[in-house]
C-alpha positions in Angstrom: 0.0 0.0 0.0 1.5 3.4 -1.0 2.2 6.0 1.5 -0.7 8.5 2.1 -0.3 12.1 1.2 -2.5 15.2 1.6 -2.4 18.3 -0.7 -2.7 21.7 1.0 -3.4 24.9 -1.0 -2.6 28.4 0.2 -0.8 31.7 -0.5 2.1 32.5 1.7 1.1 36.1 2.6 -0.2 35.2 6.1 3.2 33.8 6.9 2.8 33.6 10.7 -0.7 32.1 10.4 0.4 29.6 7.7 3.5 28.6 9.5 1.7 27.8 12.8 -1.2 26.1 10.9 1.3 23.8 9.2 3.0 23.0 12.5 -0.4 22.0 13.9 -1.1 19.7 10.9 2.3 18.2 11.3 1.6 17.4 15.0 -1.2 15.1 13.9 0.0 13.7 10.6 3.7 13.1 11.4 2.9 10.2 13.9 0.7 8.7 11.2 3.4 9.0 8.5 1.1 10.9 6.2 3.1 13.4 4.1 2.0 17.0 3.5 2.3 18.6 0.1 1.8 22.4 0.4 1.2 24.2 -2.9 2.0 27.8 -2.1 2.4 31.0 -4.0 2.5 34.8 -3.4 -0.3 35.9 -5.7 -1.8 39.3 -4.7 -4.3 41.8 -5.9 -1.7 44.5 -6.1 0.2 43.0 -9.1 -0.5 42.5 -12.7 -3.1 39.9 -13.8 -0.4 38.1 -15.8 1.9 37.7 -12.8 -1.0 36.7 -10.5 -2.0 33.9 -12.9 1.7 32.8 -13.1 1.7 32.5 -9.3 -1.6 30.8 -9.0 -0.7 28.2 -11.7 1.1 26.2 -9.0 -2.4 25.2 -7.7 -2.8 23.3 -11.0 0.4 21.3 -10.7 -0.8 18.3 -8.7 -2.8 15.4 -10.2 -5.2 15.0 -7.3 -6.0 11.4 -8.4 -2.6 10.6 -6.8 -3.6 12.1 -3.4 -5.7 10.8 -0.6 -7.2 14.1 0.6 -6.9 17.9 0.3 -7.1 20.9 2.5 -7.7 24.4 1.1 -6.8 27.3 3.4 -9.5 29.5 1.8 -8.9 32.5 4.0 -5.4 32.6 2.6 -6.5 31.9 -1.0 -8.7 34.9 -1.4 -9.3 34.9 -5.2 -12.7 34.5 -6.8 -13.3 31.0 -8.0 -9.9 29.7 -7.1 -11.0 27.5 -4.2 -14.1 26.3 -6.1 -11.9 25.1 -8.9 -9.8 23.0 -6.5 -12.9 21.6 -4.9 -14.2 20.5 -8.3 -10.9 18.8 -9.1 -11.0 17.0 -5.7 -14.5 15.7 -6.5 -13.4 14.5 -9.9 -10.5 12.7 -8.3 -12.8 11.2 -5.7 -10.9 12.5 -2.6 -12.3 14.3 0.4 -11.6 18.0 0.8 -11.6 20.3 3.8 -12.0 24.1 3.6 -10.3 26.0 6.3 -11.3 29.6 6.9 -14.5 29.8 4.8 -17.6 27.6 4.6 -17.5 26.2 1.1 -20.0 24.2 -0.8 -19.0 20.6 -1.4 -16.5 20.5 1.5 -16.2 19.9 5.1 -15.3 23.2 6.6 -13.4 24.4 9.6 -13.9 28.1 10.4 -13.1 30.6 13.0 -16.0 31.8 15.1 -15.2 35.4 14.3 -18.3 36.6 16.2 -17.3 35.8 19.8 -13.8 37.3 19.8 -14.8 40.2 17.6 -17.8 41.0 19.8 -15.6 41.1 22.9 -13.1 43.4 21.1 -15.7 45.9 19.9 -17.6 46.0 23.2 -14.3 46.4 25.0 -13.2 49.5 23.1 -16.7 51.1 23.4 -17.5 50.1 27.0 -14.0 50.3 28.6 -12.3 53.0 26.4 -15.2 55.1 25.4 -14.8 54.8 21.6 -17.8 56.3 19.8 -16.6 56.8 16.2 -15.1 53.7 14.6 -13.5 53.2 11.2 -13.2 49.6 10.0 -10.2 48.9 7.8 -11.3 45.8 5.8 -9.6 43.3 3.5 -11.2 42.6 0.2 -14.9 43.2 -0.3 -15.6 39.5 -1.0 -13.5 38.0 1.8 -15.8 36.1 4.2 -13.7 36.6 7.4 -13.3 40.3 6.8 -17.0 40.7 6.2 -18.0 38.7 9.3 -15.8 41.0 11.4 -17.3 44.0 9.7 -20.8 42.7 10.5 -19.9 42.5 14.1 -18.8 46.2 14.2 -22.1 47.2 12.5 -24.1 45.1 14.9 -22.5 46.4 18.1 -22.5 50.0 17.0 -26.2 49.6 16.2 -26.9 48.1 19.7 -25.0 51.0 21.3 -26.7 53.7 19.2 -23.5 54.7 17.5 -23.3 56.0 14.0 -21.6 53.6 11.5 -22.1 53.8 7.8 -20.5 52.5 4.6 -18.3 55.6 4.6 -16.7 54.3 7.8 -15.4 51.2 5.9 -12.2 51.1 3.9 -11.6 48.1 1.6 -7.8 47.7 1.1 -7.6 44.4 -0.8 -5.1 43.6 2.0 -2.8 46.4 0.7 -1.0 47.9 3.6 -0.2 51.2 1.8 -3.9 51.8 1.3 -4.5 51.6 5.0 -1.6 53.9 5.8 -2.7 56.5 3.2 -6.2 56.5 4.7 -4.8 57.3 8.2 -2.8 60.2 6.7 -5.8 61.5 4.9 -7.9 61.4 8.1 -5.3 63.4 9.9 -5.0 66.0 7.2 -8.8 66.4 6.9 -9.4 66.3 10.7 -11.7 63.2 10.3 -9.9 60.9 12.7 -12.1 58.2 14.4 -11.8 57.2 18.0 -10.6 53.8 16.9 -9.4 52.0 13.8 -10.7 48.4 14.0 -8.7 46.4 11.4 -9.4 43.1 9.7 -6.0 41.8 10.6 -2.9 42.6 12.6 -0.8 43.8 9.7 -3.4 46.4 8.8 -3.4 47.4 12.5 0.3 47.8 12.7 0.6 49.9 9.6 -2.3 52.1 10.8 -0.4 52.7 14.1 2.7 53.6 12.0 0.6 55.9 9.9 -0.5 57.8 13.1 3.1 58.0 14.3 4.3 59.3 11.0 1.8 62.1 11.4 3.0 63.0 14.9 0.2 61.3 16.7 0.2 58.4 19.2 -1.7 55.2 19.5 -3.6 54.7 21.8 -3.4 58.3 23.2 -4.9 59.9 20.1 -6.6 56.9 18.4 -7.2 53.3 19.4 -6.1 50.6 17.0 -7.1 46.9 17.1 -6.3 43.9 14.9 -7.1 40.3 14.4 -5.0 37.1 14.3 -2.6 37.8 17.2 0.4 37.1 15.0 4.0 37.1 16.5 5.0 40.5 15.0 2.0 42.3 16.5 2.8 41.0 20.0 6.3 42.5 20.1 5.2 45.6 18.1 5.0 48.9 20.1 2.3 49.5 21.1 1.5 45.7 21.2 -1.7 45.2 19.1 -5.0 44.4 20.9 -6.1 41.5 18.8 -8.1 38.3 18.5 -6.3 35.0 18.9 -7.7 32.2 16.7 -4.9 29.8 17.6 -3.7 28.8 14.1 -1.9 25.7 15.4 -5.1 24.4 16.9 -6.8 25.0 13.5 -4.1 23.0 11.8 -4.6 20.1 14.2 -8.3 20.1 13.8 -8.1 20.2 10.0 -5.5 17.4 9.9 -7.7 15.2 12.2 -10.8 15.9 10.1 -9.2 15.1 6.7 -7.7 11.9 8.2 -11.1 10.8 9.5 -12.6 11.5 6.1 -9.9 9.5 4.3 -10.6 6.6 6.6 -14.3 6.8 5.7 -15.5 8.1 9.0 -18.5 10.3 9.5 -17.7 13.9 10.5 -19.5 17.2 11.0 -19.8 19.3 7.8 -19.0 22.4 9.8 -16.6 22.9 12.7 -16.4 26.3 14.4 -13.4 27.1 16.6 -13.9 29.9 19.1 -11.3 32.6 19.4 -10.3 34.9 22.2 -9.9 38.7 22.4 -6.5 39.7 23.9 -6.5 43.3 25.1 -3.2 45.1 24.9 -1.4 48.5 24.6 -2.9 49.7 21.3 -6.4 49.8 22.8 -5.2 51.5 26.0 -4.7 48.4 28.2 -1.5 46.8 29.7 0.1 44.1 27.7 0.1 40.6 29.1 3.1 39.1 30.9 3.5 36.6 27.9 3.8 39.6 25.5 6.1 41.4 27.8 8.4 38.4 28.1 8.2 37.9 24.3 9.2 41.6 23.8 12.2 41.0 26.0 13.2 38.3 23.6 12.2 40.3 20.6 15.8 41.1 19.6 16.7 37.4 19.6 13.5 36.5 17.7 14.0 39.3 15.2 17.7 38.4 14.7 16.8 34.8 14.1 14.1 35.8 11.5 16.4 38.3 9.9 19.2 35.7 9.8 17.1 33.3 7.9 15.9 35.9 5.5 19.4 37.5 5.0 20.9 34.1 4.3 18.2 33.5 1.7 19.0 36.9 0.2 22.7 36.5 0.0 22.5 32.9 -1.1 20.1 33.7 -3.9 22.2 36.6 -5.0 25.1 34.1 -5.4 22.8 31.8 -7.4 21.4 34.7 -9.5 25.0 35.6 -10.5 25.7 32.0 -11.5 22.6 31.8 -13.6 23.2 35.1 -15.4 26.5 33.9 -16.6 24.8 31.0 -18.5 24.1 31.0 -22.2 21.8 27.9 -22.2 19.5 25.9 -20.0 22.0 23.1 -19.8 24.5 25.6 -18.5 22.0 26.7 -15.9 21.6 23.2 -14.7 25.4 22.8 -14.2 25.7 26.3 -12.6 22.9 25.6 -10.1 24.3 22.2 -9.2 27.6 23.7 -8.5 26.3 26.8 -6.6 23.8 24.9 -4.4 26.1 22.0 -3.7 28.8 24.3 -2.5 26.5 25.9 0.0 23.2 24.1 0.6 22.6 25.4 4.1 19.4 27.1 3.1 18.0 24.4 0.9 18.7 21.6 3.2 19.0 17.8 2.5 15.8 17.6 0.5 15.5 20.2 -2.2 14.5 20.1 -5.9 14.3 22.4 -8.9 12.3 21.3 -11.9 11.8 23.1 -15.3 8.9 22.5 -17.6 10.4 21.5 -21.0 8.2 24.1 -22.8 10.0 26.8 -20.9 13.1 26.2 -23.0 11.5 27.9 -26.0 13.3 31.1 -26.8 10.4 33.0 -28.2 8.7 35.2 -25.7 5.2 33.9 -25.4 2.4 36.4 -25.8 -1.1 35.4 -24.7 -4.2 37.1 -26.0 -6.2 36.0 -23.0 -5.3 35.0 -19.5 -5.7 31.3 -19.1 -3.7 29.0 -16.9 -0.5 27.8 -18.7 -0.8 24.2 -17.6 2.2 22.1 -16.8 3.5 19.6 -19.4 3.3 15.8 -18.8 7.0 15.7 -17.9 9.4 17.9 -16.0 13.1 18.2 -16.4 15.1 17.8 -13.2 17.5 20.7 -12.9 18.7 20.0 -9.4 17.7 17.3 -7.0 19.0 16.6 -3.5 17.2 13.7 -1.7 18.1 12.7 1.9 21.4 14.6 1.5 22.4 12.8 -1.7 22.6 14.5 -5.1 20.4 12.6 -7.6 21.2 12.2 -11.3 17.6 12.0 -12.4 17.1 13.7 -15.8 13.3 14.0 -15.9 10.1 12.7 -14.2 6.4 12.5 -15.0 4.7 15.6 -13.7 2.2 13.5 -11.7 5.2 12.1 -9.6 6.0 15.7 -8.6 9.2 14.8 -6.6 12.3 13.1 -8.1 13.2 9.7 -6.5 10.6 9.7 -3.7 10.0 6.3 -2.1 7.3 5.1 0.3 10.1 4.2 2.8 11.1 7.8 3.1 10.2 9.4 6.5 7.5 12.0 7.0 8.1 15.3 5.3 6.2 18.5 4.6 7.0 19.3 1.0 6.4 22.9 -0.2 6.0 23.7 -3.9 6.4 27.3 -5.1 6.1 28.3 -8.8 8.8 29.5 -11.2 7.2 31.6 -13.9 7.7 34.5 -16.2 4.5 36.6 -16.0 1.7 34.1 -16.8 4.1 31.6 -18.5 5.2 28.6 -16.4 8.9 27.9 -16.1 8.8 25.2 -13.5 8.7 24.8 -9.7 10.9 24.6 -6.6 10.4 22.1 -3.8 11.4 22.9 -0.2 11.1 20.5 2.7 10.1 20.9 6.3 10.7 24.6 6.1 8.4 26.0 8.8 10.8 28.8 9.9 11.4 29.8 6.3 7.7 30.1 5.7 7.2 32.2 8.8 10.1 34.5 8.1 9.0 34.9 4.4 12.5 33.7 3.4 10.9 31.3 0.8 9.3 34.3 -0.9 12.7 36.1 -1.0 14.3 33.0 -2.5 11.5 32.4 -5.1 11.4 36.1 -6.1 15.1 36.3 -6.8 15.2 32.9 -8.5 12.3 33.9 -10.8 14.0 37.2 -11.5 17.3 35.5 -12.4 15.7 32.9 -14.7 13.6 35.6 -16.4 16.7 37.7 -17.1 18.7 34.7 -18.2 16.0 33.5 -20.5 15.6 37.0 -22.1 19.3 37.1 -22.6 19.2 33.7 -24.3 16.3 35.0 -26.4 18.2 38.1 -27.4 21.2 36.1 -28.3 19.1 33.8 -30.5 17.4 36.8 -32.0 20.7 38.5 -32.8 22.0 35.2 -34.3 18.8 35.2 -36.5 19.4 38.8 -37.5 23.0 38.0 -38.3 21.8 35.0 -40.3 19.3 37.1 -42.1 22.0 39.6 -43.0 23.7 36.8 -44.9 20.6 35.8 -46.9 19.9 37.2 -50.4 16.5 38.9 -50.3 15.4 37.8 -53.8 16.4 34.1 -53.9 16.7 33.3 -50.2 20.1 31.6 -50.7 23.1 32.9 -48.9 24.7 36.2 -50.1 28.2 37.4 -51.0 29.0 38.3 -47.3 28.2 34.7 -46.3 30.3 33.4 -49.2 33.3 35.4 -48.1 33.0 34.1 -44.6 32.8 30.5 -46.0 35.9 31.0 -48.0 37.7 32.2 -44.8 36.6 29.0 -43.1 37.9 26.9 -46.1 41.2 28.7 -45.9 41.5 27.8 -42.2 40.6 24.1 -43.0 43.2 24.0 -45.7 45.8 25.3 -43.4 44.9 23.0 -40.5 44.0 19.8 -42.3 46.6 18.3 -44.6 44.1 16.2 -46.5 41.3 18.7 -46.8 40.1 19.4 -50.3 37.1 21.2 -51.9 35.6 22.4 -55.2 33.5 25.3 -56.5 31.1 25.7 -59.4 30.5 29.2 -60.6 27.4 30.2 -62.6 26.6 33.2 -64.6 23.0 33.8 -65.7 22.7 34.3 -69.5 20.2 36.6 -71.3 19.2 38.5 -68.1 19.5 41.9 -69.9 17.3 40.7 -72.7 14.6 39.5 -70.3 14.7 42.8 -68.4 14.5 44.9 -71.6 11.8 42.9 -73.3 9.6 41.6 -70.4 10.5 44.0 -67.5 12.4 43.7 -64.3 9.6 41.6 -62.6 10.2 38.9 -65.2 13.9 39.4 -64.8 13.6 38.7 -61.1 11.6 35.5 -61.8 14.3 34.5 -64.3 17.0 34.8 -61.6 14.9 32.9 -59.1 14.3 30.1 -61.6 18.0 29.9 -62.4 18.7 29.7 -58.6 16.1 27.0 -58.3 17.9 24.9 -60.9 21.2 25.2 -59.1 19.8 24.4 -55.7 17.9 21.4 -57.0 21.0 20.0 -58.5 23.3 20.9 -55.7 20.8 20.2 -52.9 23.5 19.0 -50.5 25.8 21.9 -51.0 25.6 25.6 -49.9 24.6 27.9 -52.7 25.4 31.6 -52.8 24.3 34.5 -54.9 27.5 36.6 -55.2 26.3 39.2 -57.7 23.3 40.3 -59.7 23.5 37.3 -62.0 26.2 35.3 -60.5 26.0 32.2 -58.2 28.4 29.7 -56.7 28.1 26.3 -55.1 30.8 24.9 -52.8 31.5 21.2 -52.9 33.0 19.2 -50.0 33.1 15.6 -48.9 30.8 13.1 -50.7 29.4 15.9 -52.9 32.9 16.7 -54.2 33.3 13.0 -55.1 30.1 13.3 -57.2 31.2 16.5 -59.0 31.2 15.1 -62.5 27.9 13.4 -62.3 26.3 16.6 -60.7 27.6 18.9 -63.4 26.2 16.5 -66.1 22.9 16.5 -64.3 22.9 20.3 -64.2 23.7 20.6 -67.9 21.0 18.0 -68.9 18.3 19.7 -66.7 19.3 23.2 -68.0 19.1 22.2 -71.6 15.6 20.7 -71.1 14.5 24.1 -69.8 16.2 26.5 -72.2 15.1 24.5 -75.2 11.4 24.1 -74.2 9.4 26.6 -76.2 6.2 25.6 -74.4 7.1 27.4 -71.2 7.4 31.2 -70.5 10.7 32.9 -71.3 11.5 33.5 -67.6 11.4 29.7 -67.1 13.7 29.0 -70.0 16.9 29.6 -68.0 20.4 29.5 -69.4 23.5 29.6 -67.3 27.2 29.6 -68.0 29.2 27.4 -65.6 32.7 26.6 -64.5 34.0 24.0 -62.1 37.3 23.6 -60.4 38.6 21.8 -57.4 41.7 21.5 -55.3 44.0 18.7 -56.6 46.9 19.4 -54.2 46.7 20.7 -50.6 49.5 23.1 -51.5 47.2 24.9 -53.9 45.8 28.4 -53.0 42.1 28.6 -52.3 41.8 31.8 -54.4 43.5 30.1 -57.3 40.8 27.4 -57.3 38.1 30.0 -57.4 39.9 31.9 -60.2 40.2 28.7 -62.2 36.5 28.0 -61.9 35.7 31.6 -62.9 37.9 31.3 -66.0 36.2 28.1 -67.0 32.8 29.7 -66.5 33.7 32.5 -68.9 35.0 30.0 -71.5 31.6 28.2 -71.3 29.8 31.5 -71.7 31.7 32.3 -74.9 30.9 28.9 -76.3 27.2 29.3 -75.4 27.1 32.7 -77.1 28.7 31.2 -80.2 26.1 28.4 -80.2 28.7 25.7 -79.6 27.0 24.5 -76.4 
């Protein structure tokens, strides 16, 4: 029986919440040896649609038929229709699915009882601290958690006879700058409320900073409250009055629920977990002893977090430099293996980088509409470290996700983050057991720099290819599309080098001069003259199809013969003469198709001969042939 595994879907923006949630899931699933596969991105409303789609595409990576269950952290995956699409895929795969954060059709749901903790918060700032005018700083307009918290504010203000209207609500789409700008605007216009009640702690902290930037103090001038009771808000000054929903407990409950469902057990469709209001300095209360103790250790905690993030920054700068020196994807693979193997402290003993083969295309993809750029059936393994050993795996089926994984491997939490260029997939990175890196946002730093480096490298490759194409085009004759005189001169230089370096190298040339071109131009016009030249070129190319052909003048061509073609030189010239005579003597075809060419062939008999002498000999023979053709002798 194969090892069980659960797919978890979330964005990484609520780093503290997500980190603690995943620790809670691990507490339950690790003893059961059920692996966790976290598909995580950093999509946000504040970026372009293209980039957001590129981030969210990681949610499409797993084939859910290969999983035993799924958990969607819907309060951290706040994009219309995204969670519903995952639920649909779970149903198609026949696996149970749990929604955490929002009650979702077709799932078992675990949600926060926003009401109890939020009611305690709002009553506290009104009854204890005398707040009468409240501004609610919301998340997005369609976020269920934010809206439930807003509804509580409306309800309590109504009960207390306090004015609260739609104008007292600011929807930020979770953008911190929007909240800070609103605070500054209220200060300028003299419309400050008594309290900013915020949908989460980050909005609360930035609101307090906004007040400080304007020369005001929280809570002296305005009270500020948050929600989530994250680590940063506890050591922040003033420590944020908040609602603790105990993310680790939520993780444990979700893990237990999905395990029961996988075992076919009956379970409640909806589980509500109560939360607790924690008064603190930002609402005018004293902070708790736990917060005071944590603040004493804040320097150590901050240093640890900064250390992780700084290491990720400097390490990825080193990797970025290695990538940008590469001229191909094969070189990138070698450079990454060298760079990471030399210093794998951040990546650890289980770390993988995979590229989608389609990402190797050099042309920059342009999409007329924004659809998910689905992953290919196979992925190329660029780097793979498993259990401390570098693997030589070249590619895997996409449904396998991780190179070399075996059922005998111990429990792990695998974290998948996308590599992409705007909406176009490039591949994905797999981290393992990286709880601290999630909470410190170091993974985001790593993925951002890695994505940037790959995009720059890929564009550089594209530009090199484009320049090569332009250079190639500059060596193509516009009329006949064979190579031109510049290309011919370069080829002669290459032949000279071969003659000098290879004692047995030999070659031959056949020069052609188009007869009767002036007559065609004068009698039928230059359009027919051009057609006459193209038909003459076609005859040469058909005969000498295995040799490069060059147009070296208005009516002059040359074919260069090497190797097996040189050995067939006599047969080929006879074929050419026969086919030309068929055309020039056929009165049933138009004049521009009755092509006639003078020709002259020469080849190197002795390695000591001069290349230019061979060309000169062919030229002289060509003019001899031309004279005979004019005299009617050929």
